[in-house]
Every structure is written in C-alpha cells, then in structure tokens.
N, C-alpha and C positions, 0 to 999 in steps of 0.2 A: 298339809298344804291344801288350801281351798282353791278350786279351779272353776272358772266359768266355762260353759260349753262353747264359748267363742274361741277358746284356745284351740289351735289346730290339733286335729286328731292325733297326728304323729307326735306332737309335743307332749300330749297327755300320756301316751304310751311310753315315751322316753322317760318321763318323770317317774312312772311306776317301775320301769326296768332299772332305774338308777337307785331304787330303794326308797324313794320319797313316799310318804303316806299322803295319798290324794283323797280329798273328800268332795262330794257333790251334795247339793241341797235339793230335796224333792220339791218339784214345782207344784204338783197336785197329787192327790191320793192315787196309789197304784194297787188295784185289787188283783191278787194273783190268779192266773188262769191255769197254772201248771205247778206241780210240786217242786219243780226246779226254779220257779220264779221267786223273786224276793219282793215281799209286800212292804209298803211303807206309806206314810201319810205326808201330806204337804208340810214342808219345813223340816222333815227328818234329815239328819246328817248321815250320809252313806259313804262308807269307806270303799273307794274304787280299787279293786284288786287286779282286774284284767279289763283293759279297754282296747284290745286288739281288734274287736269287731266294731264297726262304725255305728251299728244300730242297737246292739245289745251288749251291755257291760255286765261283768261279774262283780258283785259287791257284797259288803257285810254290814249289818246293823246289829250291834251287840253280839249275840251268839248265833244269829241267823245269817246264812249266805244264800245267794242265788242270782239268777239273771234278772236284769231289769232294763226296760227300754231307755236308751240314752236321751231320747227326746222328752221323756217325762221329767227329767231333771233340768231343770231350768227352763200361725194364726195369731194375732195380737189382740184386737178388740174383743173377739169372742171369748178368748181366754181371760181377759181382764174382767169381763162380766161374771165369769165363774168364781173369781176370787174376791168376794165381797169383804173378806178380811183384809185385803190389801188396797182395794180401790173403792172409792165412793162414786156414785153416778155423776156427781159434779166434776170429779177428777177426770173421769172418762170423757165427759163432754168437752172439758178444757183441752185435753191432750189430742183428741181426734176430731173435734169440731163436727162439721157436717160431712165428714169423709164418706160415710155410708150413702148419703144422698148423691154425692159426686160419683161414687162407684156405680150406682144404679143408672145414673144418667149416661155415664161413659159406656156402659154395656149397650144401651140403646143406640148411642151415637156410633159405636163400633159396628153394630149390625147394619146401620145405614151406609157406612163407608164400604163395608164388605159387599153390600148389595150393588153399589154403584161402581165397584172396582172390576175392571175387565181383566181377568187373569190371563186369558189367552193373548190379548193385545192391550197391554197396560196403557199404551199411549192414547187409547180410545176411551179411557175411563173419564167419568164426569162426576167429580166429587164436590164441586162448588156448592151444589144445591143442598148438600148435607149440612154445611156450615150455616147456610141461610135459613134452613128449616129450624135449626136449633140455636140460633144466635141469642135469643132471650134466655134459653136454658143455661147458657154459659155464665149467666150472672150469679149463679149459686157459688161460683168460685170467690166472689167478693167476701162472703161470710167467712170462708175458709182462710183467705189471705189475711183478713182482719184479725182472726183468732190466732193465727200462727205464732206471733210473738208470745202470747199467753201460754201456748202449748210448749214452747221452748223453755219458758221459765218453770212451768210445772214439772216437765220432764227432767230438767236439770236438778231440781230439788230431790226427786225420787232417785235419780242415778247416783246420789251420794250414799245411798243405802244399798249394801251388797245384795240383799234378797231381790231387789228390783232389777239390779244389773243381771243377775242370774235368770230371773223370770223372763225379761225381754229377749235375752239371748236364746233361751230355750224356745221361746215362741218363734223366733226366726228359724231355728233349726227344724222345728216341727213342720213349718211350712216350706222347708227346703228353699229358703230365700238366699239371694246372693249375700256376700259378707259386707253388709252395710248396716250401721246401727239404726235404731228406730227413728232418731231425729233426721237421718238422711232420707228414710222412706217418707216421713211426714213432709219433707220439703218438695217432693216430686209434684204434687198438685200445683204448687206455686210455680214451679219451673214449667209445667205443662202449659199453663195459660200464657206464660211469657213466650213460649216457642211457637204457638199457632200463627201469629202474624208474620214471624220470621220465615216459617216454612211456606206459608201461602205466598209470601213475596217471592221466594225462590221458585215456587211452582209457576207463578205468573210470568216470571222472567224467562222461563224456558218453554212457555206455552205459546204456540202460534196464534196470533190475533184472529186467524180464521177458524181456529178450533171451536167446536160447539160449546165447550166448557169455559172459554176465555172470559166471557162477560160475567158468568157466575163466580168464577174464581176471583175476578177483579172486585165484584160486589162482596164476596166472602172476606177478602182481605180488608176492605173498608169496615165491614161489620165487626171483625175481630179486633181491629184497631180501636173501634168504639168501645167494645167490651173491655179491652185493656185500659183505655182511658177512664172508663167508668169505675173500674176496680181501683185504679190508682187514685182517683178523686175521692172515692169513699174512704180509702185508706188514709188519705191526707186529712179529711174531715174528722175521722175517728181519732187521729192522733192529736187533734186540736182540743179535744174535750177537756183533758186535764188542765190545759193552760186557761181555758175559758172558766172552769170552776175555780182555779186559783185566782184569776182576776176578780171574779165576783166576791170571793172570800176576803179580798183585800179592801173592798169598798166599805166605808163606814156607814152605819145606820141603814143597812139594806132592809127593805121591806117587800113583802109579797112573795110570789113564787120564784123559784130559781129560773135563770135564763134558759137552762137546758130543758126545762119542761116543754117549751114550745120551739126553741131555736137551736140551730147547730152551726150557724155560719155568721161571722161578723163581716158585713159587707163594706162598711166605711166608718171612719170616726174622725172627729175634729171638734174645734171650739167654735161656737156660734152664739150670737146674741139672740135671746128668746123673749117674746112677748106673748102672753096668753090671757084671754079674756077671763074675768073682768078687769084684770090689772092693766096698767098702762106703762109701768116701769120696766125698762129693758134689763135683762139679767144675762150675764155671761155664764154659759154652761158648756161642759164637755158632753158631746153626744156620741153614742155608740149605736150604729144602725145594724141590726141583725135581721135575719129572715123572720118575718112575722111581728117584730117589735123593735122599738128604739128606746134605749135607756139614756137618761141624762143625769149628770152629776155636777156638784158644785165643788170648786177647788177651795181648800183651806186658805184663809186670808194670810196666815204666816207661813204655814208649811204647804207650799204650792204642789208638793208631790202627794198630798193626801186628798182623796176624793170622797165626797159625801153623796149618798144616793138621794135623789130628789124626785124621781118619778120615771114613768115610761109611757109610751104611746103604742096602741095596738095598730100596727100597720095594715092589718087585714081589713080595717074599716076606714082607713084614712085615705083622703084624696090629696094630691099634691098639685098646687097651682104656681106657675112662674109669674111673678108680679113685675110690672113695669115700674121704673123709678118714678116716684111722685106720691100723690095722695092715695092713701088706702082707706076705703070707705068704712069698712067694719070697725077699724080701730081709730079712724079719724086722725091719722098721723101721716107725716111724710116719710116714705121709706126709700132705701137704696140697697141694691143687691139683695132683694128680699124674695122669699117664697112663702107660700101659705100651706099649712097642713090643717085639714078640716074634715069633719064627718058629715055625711049626708043629713043626719038628724039635726045638725047644727048645734049640738050640745058641747062640742069641743072644737075650738079654733086656736091655732098657734101661728105666730109670725116668726120666721127665722131669717136673720140678716147676717150676711157674711161681710168680711172686710173688703174683699176684692171680687169683681165680676167672675173671674175664672174659678174662684172657690164655689160660687153659687152654681155654676155650670157643672162642676164636679159633683156637687151634692145632688143635683137633678139627675145626673147619670146614675148615681148610687141608688137613688130611690127607684129608678127604672130597673136597675140590676136586681134589687131586692124582690120586686114583683116577678121578674123573670126567673129568679132562683126558686121562688115559691111555686110558680107555674110548672117549672121543669120537674121539681120533686114530686108534684102531684100527678103529672101526666105520665112520668116514667116509673112511678112508685120508687122514687129515689131514696136518698139517704135518710135513715131514721135511727133513732137511738132506742135501745131497750131500757126498761126501767132499771135493770141491773147495772148497765153501763152508766146511766145517769147517777145512780146512788153511789157507785164505786168512785166516780170522778169527784163527787162532792165530799165523800169520805176522805179521799186522798187530800183534797184541798183543806179540809178542817184539820187534818194531821199536820199539814204544812203551816197552818196558822192556829196553833193551840190556844192563843189568847182569845181568839174568836170574838171580835168586837161587833160582828154582824148580829142583827136582831133575828136572823133566821134560825129556827130551832134545828137541832141535830137530825131530826127525822123529816125535815122539809127539804124540798129540792129546788134550787135556783136555776135560772135560764142560761143557755150556753152561747158563746160568741166566737165564730171563726171569721176572719176578715181578709179582704183583698187589698186594702190600702188604708193607711192612716194619714190624715192631713197633717197631724202633729202628734209626736209621741205622747202617750198618756202621762207617764212619769216614770222615774227610775224606781220608785217605791213599789209599783205594781208589776206583777209578772208580765213579761212581754206577751202581747196577744199574738196568736198564730196568724201568719200572713199567707194568703193563697198565692199560688203561682200565676203570673200573668199568662194569658192564653197561649202566647207563642212558646212558653216554657213548659207547657204540659207534656209530661213524658209519654212518648209513643213507643210501645214495645217493639214496633217494627223498625225503630231507629236506635240501634244499640249504642251509638256513640253519645247519645244524650242521656245523662244520668240524673236520677233523683236519689235521695238518700235511701229510701225504702228499697227500691228495685236494685240499686247498686249493691247494698248490703246483702240482699238475697243472692245476688250473683256471686259475691265473694264467698258465701257460705256453701255454695253448691259443691257436692262431692262428685258430681258427674262432669268432670272436665273432659271434653272431647276435642 
C-alpha cells in the first residue's frame, strides 16, 4: 500500500502492525550520515517497516535496511526549485505568483506594526500610520489575486499525479505546517487583503474619537477600502480580456492591430449615423468606444447579426465638440443631435448624429469617461496587460473561432474592450461584451453583505471558517 505522509502518524503505524506492506516515495536524495541510515534517491520506493517514531522511520530498499528521515519522503517553493525534473520555472511562477514579494513586504509591515504596538498598554497603541505609510505597497496583492485562478488550475492538474501529492504533503510536514493543503495556503493572501478593511472597521468602532490614533485609523480604513476596490476593479478588467478577444475574432474583415494592444476597457457602444470628410453621405455604423480608441463596424444587409470592420479612431488625438442643431459649416449641411470628432491637425473630421437628444448626451458622457479612464490609469499606474496575457486571450479566441474569417494573422494581436454600458446589444452572433459595474455596485471589502462573483467565490472556498 502506498501512503502519503499526510496520513495521520498513528494510522501509518496501525497499517504496519496490521501486516500491510506500506511504501513511501523518496522526495529527494538522502545521503547517509551513519551506517544505520538508509540511503535513497528521489523517486525510490521505500518499504516502511517501522513508523513508530514521528521523525525517523525504519525502511527497506531491496536488500538494504536502515533509518531514514520521514520528512524526506514526500518548505514548498524552495523545494520546488530544487526539483527541476518535476517543475519548470513557468509552473512555479503560475502556482506561487508573486508570493515571495508579498512575503518580503509583510515582514517589513509586521516590523512597523510591532514598533507601534504598546505591549504594556495596548490601548495606547497607534497603528493607523503603518497602513497609511504602506497603502501603495498593498497594491502588489492585485497581481497575486489576478493570478490565483491560474494557480488553482495548475495545481489541480498536478495533484492528479501521485508523486506531486506526496511531494507537497512532504513539504508541509518538513515545514511543520498545520494540516491544510497547499491550495489552502495559497488562498491566505487573498483572504488577508479581504480582512484588513473589516478589521480596521472593527478597530475604529471601538476607538474613542478623542484617541490620538482615531483619525489615522479612520484614514487607514478609507485607504484599505480603496486598495480593495482597486484590486477588485483590476480583477474585473482582467476577466473581461477573453470576452474582448472573442468579440474581435467574431468581426468580419478585421484589419490592423488587436484592440488589446492599446485598450482594456469598453466604455460605451451603440449605433450612430456617421459622416466623414470628404464624403457627404451619411452611414449607419455600430460604434465601440474603448480607452484610447473607437472601433466602428457595418451591419450585414441581410444578416444583421454580422458585423464588418470598417475602421477606428485614435481617441488620444481626438477632440469632441457638442454641436447645436442647425447648419454645420465644415460639412455645409444641417444637423440635429450631432457632435463632432476632430484632430487639431485638421486631417481627420467626423460628424456623429444620434436619433434622440438623450442619446447624444449619453455619448458625450462616454467620451468624457474615456478620457477620465485614461487619465486615472496613467496617474495611478493602473491596469495594464502583459504581452503574455494579450497573446493568451487572442489564442483562446482563435480556438473558439477556428474558421477564422478575420484578416488578422495568428501572430498578430488585436485590441481589447471592456465596457460600462451598451446603448443597444451588438448582436446575438457576437460574444457578449463584458459590462462594468455601476459605481454604486462596486464591491467594498468592508461591506461583506454586498457580493460580487469573484470575492463571493473566494469566500466560499476558504478553509478558515471562524
């Protein structure tokens, strides 16, 4: 019988005393230090004869018998790096993310807390300043939270193979960790960033307003809510990437770079009449406004659910003007519910006309929101996609649409769209575009009754029910 070192010590002893043949697998090489020790190599099968001692077992390999350390059969990340035959660097990065960076930060943060904690008179402690000092440092949790689903998938695949089950359990025993599996430990950073606003809210509740630390704790609570909101927002935007790539792959006759090359958020979309110089004929087009750019498409005359790519506008160089109803001098035509998009150089001018005044106002707000989004991302070093994330999203999209009518080559990368509102559904043929949460629905970690899918699922997965 093969046993994992996770089996309770008494259970292993009972199996042996009952006459069962118990084997363990060597986690890494054991070089003997004594004539009574049993040497073995990683992967060797060891027959366990005596497991009455928790730390040293007596075992047999072929004709050799001796003592061997129980922890050597079957620290996590350090041990993974030792086993290049079992783990690639990419697998290690996927499983652990930036957990080492988080560990270094938490050590520094803990020292700050300990410095401000008054052991003799705890009620006089002033810890609010620690959170305020490190509020930007907490943003490193965003990368970890975004990577966590990938870690779960990778770990799930490995745990279907016995040698990985034994390996991770031995790592736990070697570090004398509590009896929780690796996926449970990997969840703790996600839980930690969730708990800070809740804990600070409780601390503020029981802190006298006259206390010297009251204002700092109040400010710290606000800061950690903002951190939680930022992480949640980045998570939402990252989850939109695949939908954006799928949307692009469904557009016929796509040309140029992918949407994801420059954009990561669809701000608004809808159907508008468009006039562009030097033409004077109005054209009905579906417009998709992203951060940094706006893509417009034509509906098929017979199949209205099919869209053809017709062009895009660089919003970083565009100016938007609200036009009064009446004569428009540049185009020399009478307009109604119109706005103008133009470049300062004058080489690009577009007229957009909506059917109703309220639609025009909604588009004007959308253009303002687009500029605000770009400004916020720039000022706060906000959401950005890695080249790997972009390529993976497009690869997934091409797999979903193997026919691939797009003109984009398999090695090129299109642009991405997350959006907050759609004036009119694009079509049933196209993958539904991601929708941002209205501002009042943004999840606040300090308000546990308000749930979004990501944080709610994380909560249900937690093994630490208190």
